[in-house]
C-alpha positions in Angstrom: -114.5 77.8 109.2 -112.2 78.5 112.1 -111.2 75.2 113.8 -109.2 74.8 117.0 -106.9 71.8 117.3 -105.3 70.5 120.4 -103.7 67.3 121.7 -101.5 65.8 124.4 -98.2 64.1 123.5 -99.9 60.9 122.4 -102.0 62.8 119.9 -99.3 65.3 118.7 -98.4 63.6 115.4 -102.0 63.0 114.4 -102.9 66.6 115.4 -100.2 67.9 113.1 -101.6 65.8 110.3 -105.2 67.0 110.9 -104.2 70.6 111.2 -102.4 70.4 107.8 -105.5 68.7 106.3 -107.8 71.4 107.6 -105.6 74.1 106.2 -105.4 72.3 102.8 -109.3 72.3 102.8 -109.3 76.1 103.3 -110.1 76.3 107.1 -108.4 78.6 109.5 -106.7 76.6 112.2 -105.9 77.7 115.8 -103.5 75.3 117.4 -103.5 75.3 121.2 -100.8 72.8 121.6 -99.0 70.7 122.6 -96.0 71.3 120.5 -94.1 68.1 120.8 -94.2 64.5 122.0 -92.8 65.4 125.4 -95.2 64.1 128.1 -97.9 66.5 129.1 -101.3 66.3 130.8 -104.3 66.0 128.5 -106.7 68.1 130.7 -104.6 71.2 130.1 -105.0 71.0 126.3 -108.6 69.8 126.5 -109.5 72.9 128.6 -107.6 75.3 126.2 -109.4 73.9 123.2 -112.8 73.9 124.9 -112.3 77.5 126.0 -111.6 78.5 122.4 -114.9 76.9 121.3 -116.9 78.2 124.3 -115.5 81.8 123.8 -116.2 81.8 120.1 -112.6 82.0 119.0 -113.3 78.8 116.9 -116.5 77.4 115.6 -115.4 73.8 116.2 -112.5 71.8 117.6 -110.6 68.6 117.0 -109.0 67.2 120.1 -106.7 64.2 120.3 -105.2 62.2 123.1 -104.1 58.6 123.3 -107.5 57.0 123.6 -109.7 60.0 123.2 -111.5 59.2 126.5 -109.7 61.5 128.9 -109.7 64.5 126.6 -113.4 64.0 125.9 -114.2 63.8 129.6 -112.2 66.9 130.3 -113.6 69.0 127.4 -117.2 68.2 128.4 -116.7 69.8 131.8 -117.0 73.3 130.2 -120.6 74.5 129.7 -121.5 74.8 126.0 -119.0 72.2 124.8 -120.3 69.0 123.3 -117.4 66.8 122.7 -117.6 63.2 121.5 -115.1 60.4 120.6 -115.8 59.2 117.1 -114.2 56.3 115.4 -116.6 56.0 112.5 -117.8 58.6 109.9 -121.5 58.1 110.8 -120.9 59.3 114.3 -118.7 62.1 113.2 -121.4 63.7 111.0 -124.5 62.5 112.9 -123.1 64.0 116.2 -123.2 67.4 114.6 -126.4 67.0 112.7 -128.5 65.7 115.6 -126.6 66.7 118.8 -124.8 70.0 117.7 -121.5 68.4 118.6 -118.8 71.1 118.4 -115.7 69.1 119.4 -114.5 65.9 117.6 -112.3 63.8 119.9 -110.0 61.2 118.4 -107.8 58.5 119.9 -104.3 59.1 118.5 -103.4 55.5 119.4 -106.7 54.1 118.1 -107.2 55.6 114.7 -104.7 56.0 111.8 -104.2 59.0 109.7 -106.5 57.9 106.8 -109.4 57.2 109.0 -108.8 60.3 111.1 -108.9 62.4 107.9 -112.3 60.9 106.9 -113.6 61.6 110.4 -112.4 65.2 110.3 -113.9 65.8 106.8 -117.2 64.3 107.9 -117.3 66.4 111.1 -116.5 69.8 109.4 -118.9 69.2 106.5 -121.8 68.4 108.8 -124.4 71.0 109.9 -126.8 70.9 112.8 -130.3 70.2 111.4 -132.3 71.9 114.2 -135.2 69.5 113.4 -137.8 69.7 116.1 -136.9 66.4 117.8 -133.2 67.3 117.8 -133.8 70.8 119.1 -136.0 69.4 121.8 -133.4 66.9 123.0 -130.6 69.4 122.8 -132.6 71.9 124.9 -132.9 69.1 127.5 -129.1 68.5 127.5 -128.5 72.3 127.9 -131.1 72.3 130.7 -129.3 69.5 132.6 -126.0 71.4 132.1 -127.4 74.7 133.5 -128.9 73.0 136.6 -125.4 71.9 137.7 -123.4 75.1 137.0 
């Protein structure tokens, strides 16, 4: 799977770890930055990552900022992007299975490397089930999104 990774300065170290993990697991990784711990603005990297997902340059994304909140808010502004902060493995896989989540957002100052690795593994292993109730609900979410474009 091709996975895009991105972060601000607060998520840089964890992004580097997760990119390495994804490569070790055989995934192709597109890194949209940042490239250091020098202060930057999370919306710039959230947008770059979300565009890669929206445009089909990556199937999924892993986005990291300090808390995960700001990056999640910014990424969700792009139509077709379904980003969620997950700090437990159930949410990381269930978000994909039920809600077709395509961007996992992590708080680099919230989760450590071991937990982040578990979350990333759960996220990339999960598949959208397309069960009737989930498809119906996702269609409603997409309808809301389209009404406000």
